[in-house]
C-alpha positions as CSV (number, residue, x, y, z in Angstrom):
1,M,-270.3,-58.0,85.0
2,L,-273.0,-60.1,87.2
3,D,-271.3,-60.0,90.7
4,K,-274.4,-60.6,92.3
5,I,-274.0,-63.9,91.7
6,E,-273.0,-65.7,95.2
7,G,-271.7,-69.3,93.6
8,I,-273.9,-72.4,93.4
9,H,-277.1,-72.4,95.5
10,H,-278.1,-76.2,94.7
11,I,-278.1,-79.1,91.9
12,T,-281.3,-80.9,91.5
13,S,-280.9,-84.5,89.8
14,M,-283.4,-87.0,88.9
15,A,-283.7,-91.1,90.4
16,Q,-285.9,-94.4,90.1
17,D,-286.1,-95.1,93.8
18,A,-287.3,-92.4,96.8
19,R,-286.4,-94.6,99.6
20,R,-283.0,-95.6,98.3
21,T,-282.6,-92.3,97.1
22,D,-283.3,-90.7,100.7
23,A,-280.9,-93.5,102.6
24,F,-277.8,-92.5,100.3
25,F,-278.3,-89.3,101.4
26,T,-279.3,-89.4,105.0
27,N,-277.4,-93.1,106.0
28,T,-274.5,-92.8,103.5
29,L,-273.6,-89.4,102.9
30,G,-275.1,-87.9,106.2
31,L,-276.6,-85.0,105.3
32,R,-279.9,-83.9,107.0
33,R,-283.4,-84.4,104.8
34,V,-284.5,-80.2,105.1
35,K,-288.0,-80.9,103.0
36,K,-290.0,-83.4,101.9
37,T,-292.6,-82.0,99.4
38,V,-293.9,-82.7,95.5
39,N,-292.8,-81.7,92.1
40,F,-294.1,-78.6,91.2
41,D,-295.2,-79.7,87.7
42,A,-295.5,-83.5,88.9
43,P,-297.3,-83.9,92.0
44,D,-297.3,-87.2,92.3
45,I,-293.5,-87.4,92.7
46,Y,-291.6,-86.2,95.3
47,H,-289.2,-83.3,95.7
48,L,-286.1,-84.2,98.4
49,Y,-284.2,-81.1,99.3
50,Y,-280.9,-82.8,101.4
51,A,-278.1,-80.2,103.0
52,N,-276.6,-78.9,106.0
53,E,-278.5,-78.2,109.2
54,I,-280.4,-74.9,108.0
55,G,-280.7,-76.0,104.3
56,Q,-277.9,-73.6,103.5
57,P,-277.5,-72.1,99.6
58,G,-274.1,-73.5,98.7
59,T,-275.2,-77.2,100.2
60,V,-278.0,-78.4,98.8
61,M,-278.7,-81.4,96.6
62,T,-282.6,-82.0,95.4
63,Y,-283.7,-85.0,93.6
64,F,-286.5,-86.0,91.5
65,P,-287.5,-90.1,92.3
66,F,-289.8,-91.3,89.0
67,P,-290.4,-94.8,89.9
68,N,-290.6,-95.3,85.8
69,I,-287.1,-93.7,84.6
70,I,-284.5,-95.3,82.6
71,R,-280.9,-94.6,83.5
72,G,-279.5,-91.7,81.8
73,K,-276.8,-91.8,79.7
74,R,-273.4,-89.7,80.2
75,G,-272.2,-87.4,78.0
76,A,-271.9,-83.8,76.7
77,G,-274.4,-80.5,77.2
78,E,-274.4,-81.6,81.5
79,V,-273.5,-81.8,84.9
80,G,-270.9,-84.5,84.9
81,T,-269.9,-84.9,88.8
82,T,-271.2,-83.2,91.8
83,V,-268.7,-82.4,94.3
84,F,-268.8,-81.6,97.9
85,S,-266.3,-80.3,100.8
86,V,-264.7,-81.9,103.2
87,P,-262.0,-82.0,105.9
88,A,-258.5,-82.1,104.9
89,G,-257.3,-85.9,106.6
90,S,-260.8,-87.5,106.2
91,L,-260.5,-89.1,103.1
92,G,-259.2,-92.0,104.6
93,F,-262.3,-92.1,107.0
94,W,-264.6,-92.0,103.8
95,E,-262.9,-94.5,101.7
96,E,-263.5,-97.1,104.6
97,H,-267.3,-95.9,104.9
98,F,-268.1,-96.2,101.3
99,A,-266.4,-99.6,101.0
100,H,-268.7,-101.1,104.2
101,N,-271.7,-99.7,102.3
102,K,-270.5,-101.2,99.2
103,L,-270.3,-98.0,96.6
104,A,-269.2,-98.4,93.1
105,G,-266.4,-96.5,91.1
106,V,-264.7,-95.1,94.6
107,E,-261.1,-93.7,92.8
108,R,-258.8,-91.6,95.0
109,L,-257.0,-88.5,93.0
110,E,-255.3,-85.4,93.0
111,R,-256.9,-82.3,90.9
112,F,-255.3,-79.0,91.4
113,G,-253.6,-79.8,94.1
114,E,-256.5,-81.0,96.3
115,N,-257.1,-84.5,97.5
116,R,-260.3,-86.0,95.7
117,L,-262.9,-89.6,96.5
118,S,-264.8,-89.9,93.0
119,F,-267.8,-92.1,93.8
120,E,-270.9,-93.2,92.4
121,G,-274.8,-92.5,93.7
122,E,-277.5,-95.1,93.7
123,D,-278.3,-94.3,89.6
124,G,-274.8,-93.9,88.5
125,D,-274.6,-89.7,89.4
126,G,-271.1,-88.5,89.3
127,F,-270.1,-87.6,92.5
128,A,-266.9,-86.5,94.7
129,L,-265.3,-85.6,97.6
130,V,-262.4,-82.8,97.8
131,E,-260.5,-81.9,101.0
132,T,-260.8,-78.6,101.8
133,V,-259.3,-76.3,104.4
134,D,-261.1,-73.4,106.4
135,D,-264.3,-74.2,105.3
136,K,-267.0,-72.2,107.6
137,R,-269.9,-73.8,106.9
138,E,-271.4,-75.6,109.6
139,P,-272.2,-79.6,108.5
140,W,-275.2,-81.7,109.9
141,T,-273.7,-84.4,111.9
142,T,-274.7,-88.0,112.5
143,D,-273.8,-91.0,114.4
144,R,-272.7,-92.6,110.7
145,I,-270.3,-89.8,110.1
146,P,-268.8,-88.1,112.5
147,E,-268.2,-83.5,112.6
148,S,-264.2,-84.0,111.2
149,A,-265.6,-85.9,108.5
150,A,-269.2,-84.4,108.0
151,I,-270.0,-83.0,104.5
152,R,-269.6,-78.9,104.5
153,G,-271.3,-78.0,101.7
154,F,-270.8,-78.3,97.5
155,H,-267.4,-77.4,96.4
156,S,-267.7,-77.6,93.0
157,A,-269.8,-78.9,89.8
158,S,-268.3,-80.0,86.5
159,L,-270.0,-79.5,83.3
160,V,-269.2,-81.5,80.3
161,L,-269.1,-80.1,77.1
162,H,-268.2,-80.2,73.5
163,D,-267.2,-76.9,73.2
164,S,-266.9,-74.7,76.4
165,S,-266.0,-71.2,74.8
166,G,-269.5,-70.0,75.4
167,T,-270.2,-70.9,78.6
168,R,-266.9,-69.7,79.9
169,A,-268.3,-66.4,78.3
170,L,-271.2,-66.7,80.4
171,L,-269.4,-67.5,83.8
172,E,-267.0,-64.7,83.3
173,L,-270.2,-62.1,82.7
174,M,-271.1,-64.1,86.0
175,D,-268.5,-62.7,87.8
176,Y,-266.4,-66.1,87.8
177,S,-262.8,-66.3,86.6
178,T,-260.4,-68.7,85.3
179,L,-258.2,-70.1,88.0
180,G,-256.0,-72.8,86.1
181,V,-256.2,-75.2,83.7
182,E,-255.0,-79.2,84.5
183,D,-255.4,-82.4,82.3
184,G,-257.7,-80.2,79.8
185,I,-260.2,-78.9,82.6
186,E,-260.5,-75.1,83.3
187,R,-261.4,-74.4,86.6
188,M,-263.2,-71.3,87.4
189,V,-264.3,-69.6,90.5
190,R,-266.7,-67.1,91.9
191,K,-263.9,-65.2,94.5
192,G,-265.7,-64.0,97.9
193,G,-268.4,-65.9,96.7
194,N,-270.2,-68.7,99.2
195,G,-268.3,-71.4,99.6
196,A,-269.5,-73.3,96.5
197,N,-267.3,-71.3,94.1
198,F,-265.9,-73.4,91.8
199,I,-267.3,-74.9,88.2
200,D,-265.1,-77.0,86.6
201,L,-265.2,-77.1,82.4
202,V,-264.7,-80.5,81.2
203,T,-264.1,-80.3,77.0
204,D,-264.5,-83.2,74.8
205,P,-265.6,-82.8,71.7
206,T,-266.2,-86.5,71.0
207,A,-268.4,-87.2,74.0
208,P,-271.7,-88.5,73.3
209,P,-274.9,-86.3,73.8
210,A,-276.1,-86.7,77.4
211,R,-279.5,-88.3,77.7
212,Q,-281.2,-87.1,80.6
213,G,-282.2,-90.0,83.0
214,G,-282.2,-91.6,86.4
215,G,-279.2,-90.1,87.5
216,S,-278.7,-87.1,85.5
217,V,-278.4,-83.7,86.7
218,H,-281.4,-81.9,85.8
219,H,-280.2,-78.2,86.5
220,I,-277.5,-76.2,88.2
221,A,-279.2,-73.4,90.4
222,F,-276.7,-70.4,91.2
223,A,-277.7,-68.1,94.5
224,V,-278.1,-64.5,94.7
225,A,-279.5,-62.9,97.9
226,N,-282.8,-61.8,97.0
227,Q,-285.4,-60.8,94.5
228,T,-283.7,-57.4,93.6
229,A,-280.5,-59.2,92.7
230,Q,-282.2,-61.7,90.8
231,L,-284.1,-59.3,88.8
232,A,-280.8,-57.3,87.7
233,V,-279.3,-60.4,86.8
234,R,-282.3,-61.2,84.9
235,E,-282.1,-58.1,82.9
236,A,-278.4,-58.4,81.9
237,L,-278.8,-61.6,81.0
238,V,-281.9,-60.7,78.5
239,Q,-279.9,-58.3,77.6
240,Q,-277.0,-60.3,76.3
241,G,-279.8,-62.4,74.2
242,F,-280.3,-65.1,76.8
243,G,-284.1,-66.7,77.0
244,L,-285.3,-66.5,80.7
245,T,-288.5,-67.6,82.0
246,P,-290.5,-65.4,84.2
247,V,-289.9,-65.6,88.5
248,I,-291.2,-68.6,89.9
249,D,-292.1,-69.0,93.0
250,R,-291.1,-71.9,94.4
251,D,-291.6,-71.4,98.4
252,Y,-288.5,-71.6,99.5
253,F,-286.8,-69.4,96.8
254,L,-287.3,-67.6,93.4
255,S,-286.4,-69.6,90.3
256,I,-285.6,-68.3,87.1
257,Y,-284.3,-70.5,84.4
258,F,-282.7,-70.6,81.3
259,R,-280.4,-72.9,78.8
260,A,-276.9,-71.8,78.9
261,P,-274.4,-72.4,75.6
262,G,-273.5,-76.2,75.5
263,G,-276.9,-77.2,76.7
264,V,-276.8,-77.2,80.7
265,L,-279.8,-76.0,82.1
266,F,-279.1,-73.2,84.6
267,E,-281.1,-71.4,87.7
268,V,-280.8,-68.4,89.2
269,A,-282.4,-68.8,92.7
270,T,-282.9,-66.2,95.8
271,N,-281.7,-67.3,99.4
272,E,-284.6,-65.9,100.8
273,P,-287.2,-67.2,102.2
274,G,-285.2,-70.5,103.2
275,F,-286.6,-74.0,103.9
276,A,-288.1,-72.6,107.4
277,N,-290.8,-70.9,105.5
278,D,-293.3,-73.9,106.6
279,E,-291.5,-76.1,109.2
280,E,-290.0,-75.0,112.4
281,L,-286.1,-75.5,111.7
282,E,-285.6,-78.5,114.3
283,H,-288.4,-80.5,112.6
284,L,-287.1,-79.7,108.7
285,G,-288.1,-82.5,106.4
286,E,-289.8,-84.4,108.3
287,A,-293.4,-83.7,107.4
288,L,-294.6,-84.0,103.7
289,Q,-295.1,-80.2,102.7
290,L,-297.4,-79.0,99.8
291,P,-297.5,-76.5,97.6
292,K,-300.6,-74.6,97.9
293,Q,-302.0,-75.8,94.6
294,H,-301.4,-79.1,95.6
295,Q,-303.0,-78.6,99.2
296,H,-306.0,-80.2,97.9
297,L,-304.1,-83.4,96.7
298,R,-302.7,-84.2,100.5
299,S,-305.2,-87.1,101.4
300,Y,-304.1,-88.8,97.8
301,L,-300.3,-88.3,98.3
302,E,-299.9,-89.4,101.5
303,S,-301.6,-92.6,100.9
304,H,-299.6,-93.1,97.6
305,L,-296.1,-91.5,97.6
306,P,-293.4,-94.2,98.9
307,Q,-293.2,-93.8,102.7
308,I,-289.8,-92.5,103.7
309,G,-290.1,-91.9,107.1
310,S,-291.1,-88.8,109.1
311,S,-287.9,-87.8,110.4
312,V,-284.2,-87.7,109.2
């Protein structure tokens, strides 16, 4: 049992337009941009991070905005819906706020006894807000979103799969257990986790294979405290027959990646060193931060990347 997994660390998606994506997360959802950097493998593309005030693991949504990307196709083998936690009683505020911002796909429903508001992102991304009680994570607040409604972090993510048995077994190895089943959706929970504790398994044998593109989740990352814990998890997964990457330094966390049964790309990321690694906490997300291997490109990147502002 891999009891070192603490819950979701971050979720990374793809988009078409950096400005629209930035405005959506900072203005519409009221999250803080905690890092403005670039894709390690394609430095002419941003890697943008949105979270609570400190970029706490379990609150971090990240984006690769590719200007020429096609729209993704929803289907099996991907994270279908990314779900955020908001305070109990706040969905009325969010319904009005989303109506004012003309969001698509807004629908209120109940699942597993929780009030839920689903909606779409700028590229057709699947999102939802769920009312929760006693979520202790500190939100980032703005003049648009009051503290009484502000997002606390992730609540869950739903994985759409043709067959969920392999992913269920993997999550059980990662110390998740089944909490319940409703309308064919199996909810798994990491008890005593970091607040981003739930994974929903949506089994749909008839779903078409997902096609990655704008609005698609690229990968979902799970949190561990440090590199020692990460290496223990890696060794255990290798012993179970999973093919994992070496440890990769992403500046703000260390990462390992592997493909889960059913096709979803999983990452295991460390909580350390965090987003204050290269800029002061009060100035997170303001200036363009570059990995050391891309520092020589600074002049070019600062003149060619879309301008999304120096502050959040």
